[in-house]
N, C-alpha and C positions, 0 to 999 in steps of 0.2 A: 821392209824386210822383217820387221819384229812381227807384223801381222802374219806372215808368211811362217815364221817360227812358232807362233802361236796356233795355227791352224795344224802345222805337223805334229808339234806334242799333243794338243787337245784332240786331234781326229784321228791320230795313228798310235803314237806311242803310249798315251794314257788311256785309249779309249775302252781297253779291258777292264780300268777301274770305272769308268763311267757305267759299263753295263753291270758290274758287280753292285755298285752303290744303287743303282735303279732296281735290280733285282731285290735288294735288301730293304727298298721301300724308304731309302734316305732321301731326304728332300737337298735340292741344290742350296737352298737358304743355310741348312744344316752345315754342308761341306763348306760354304763360305764363312761360317762362324768359327768351324775348327781350324780352318786354314788360317784366318787372322789370329786366333789364340797361339797358334804354333809359331807365326812370324812373331809376335810380341814376345812370347817366351824366349825364342831364340835370340832377340836383339836385346831384351833388357836383362837376360841371365848371362848370357855368355859373353858379350861385348863388354860391359861393365868390369867384367874380371879379366880381360885382356885375352879372352880365348877368341880371337876374330875368326879363324878359320873355322873352328866347330860351329860358331854362331852363323857363319854364312852358310855353311852345309844344312843346319837345321832351318835356316829361314828358306833358303832354296826348295828343299825338299816341301814345305808348307805352301810355297809361293804358287806350286803348281796347281793346287786347289783353285786356283783363279782361273785357270782353264779347264778344269774339270766342272767347277759347276755350271759354267756358260754351256759347255757341250751338254750337261745333263738337261738343261732348261731346253735346249733345241730339240734334243730327241724326245721329250717329253711334249713339246710342240706348245710349250707353255711361256706366254709373254706375260711377266707379273710386274705390275709399276711397284710393289713394295720389294720384289727382288731385285729390280735396278736401282732402287733407293737403298737398299741394305748394302748391295754390293759396293756401290760408290762410297757409302759412310764407313763402312768398315775397311775398305782400301786407304781411306785417310788416316785410320787408326794405325793400320800395319806401317804405312810410311812414316808415320810420326814416330813410331816404335824404332824403326831403322835408324833414323837420324839422332833420335833422342838417345839410344843405345851407345851411338858413336860419341855424342856429347859427354854421356857418362864415362866412357872409356877415356877421352881426353882429359875429364877432370880429375880421373883416379889415378893417371899416372904418377909413378913414385918420382920420377924426375921432373916434376910439376914445373914448367917455367912459362916465360911468355910465349914461346911458340904453341905450347899446350892450350893456352889460353886462346889463342888466335884461332886454332883448328876447332876448339869447342864452340866458338863464335861462329864459324863459319858452317859446322855441323847444324846449329841451331837456326842459322840463315836459311839453309837449304831447307830444313823442316818447314819453317813458316812460310816461306816463298813457294815452296811445292804445294802447300795447302791453298795460298790465296792463287795460284795458277788455276787451280782446279775449281776453286770457287768462282772465280771471275768468268769463266766458260758457263759454270751452271746458272749464276745468277744472269748474266748476259742472254741465255737461252730463256729463262724463265720471262724475261721482257721482251721476248720476241726477237731476239739479235742474235747474231752469230760471233762468238769469239774463239773460234778454233785457231790453229796456227802457233808459231813459235818454234824454238828449238829445244824445248824441254818437257816433252810429253812424260806422264808417269811412268810407262814401261822403260823409256830411255835412262830416267833418272835411277830406277830401280836395278836394272841391270847393270849400267856402268858402276855404280857405288858397290852392289854385291862382287862384281868380277874382280875390280881392283882393290877392294879390301882382301878378298881370297888370295888374289897373288901376292900382294904385299906382305901378307902372312907366310905364304909358301916359301917366297925367296927373300924373306926379311928385308923387305924393300918399301918402308913405311912412305915413301915419296910418290909411290904410285896412288896410295889413298889421298895424301896430300893435294896433289895435282888434281886428281879428280873433285876434290872438293871445291877447289877454287874454280874448276870449269863449271861445276854444277851451280855455283854460287852466282856466276856471271851468267849463265844461260838460264836461270829461272828468274832473274832480276830482268834480262831482257825480255823474256816470254811474256812477264807480267806487264811491262811497259807496252809491248806490242798489242797485247790484247786490249789494254785499255785504251790505246789510240785507235784501235779498230772499232770498238764500240763506240768510243767519242764520235768517230766519223758518222757511223750509222745513226747515233743519238740524234745529232744534229740534223741529219736528212729527215727523220721521222718527226722531230719536233717542229720543223720548218713546215712540213706537210699538214700537219695538226694545225699549226697557226694559220695556214693558208685556207684549210676548209673550215675553220671556224674563227673568222676575224673577231678580235676583241675578246677572245676567251683564251686563256693560257692554259697547255696541257697539265694535267694534275701530276705533280711529283709523286715519284716513289721511292721510299726509303727502306732499308731492311731493319 
């Protein structure tokens, strides 16, 4: 569903911007950078001040750059290894800023209490586990294994927290944001465990195959 959403916005609604940026000679990598700076500014400036709705609107506006840069690269017929690395790296920074901004929001509540501390910790948990989810897949693929799957892909996490944070601000129902943080905390934990277990099964088969192919020799260990 989210892939169709991305195709609709990137291929139809935002396509005039794609053509404009290409005419101006702007590179997809530059669009990615500006988008990430905008996301970080929206999250780290407005969320800590309690301006949740403004922060969500600013972040959402710049999140669309993630659709524009990919479409620009396809229009140019360009497959850049650095571009893929750059995009993934800046995605992690943007995601960290969103949940970090929410953590700062909870830390700065005037009626700071145990509940605020709890949701501050939940926001930090989502930040860390979201990064681990992406790292697990990238590391598995670098070792020739597959770690796709789970229930908390990046786009799912970002859309859900932005939508529910915005709605909680509009309707003055913070419970919407609280419930979303709980769900994301559980979903990211499940996804990390799912990916670790999936890689473990693949690694055991590969290690067994290596051992069978070279009796008496152990496969070299690879550490990060």
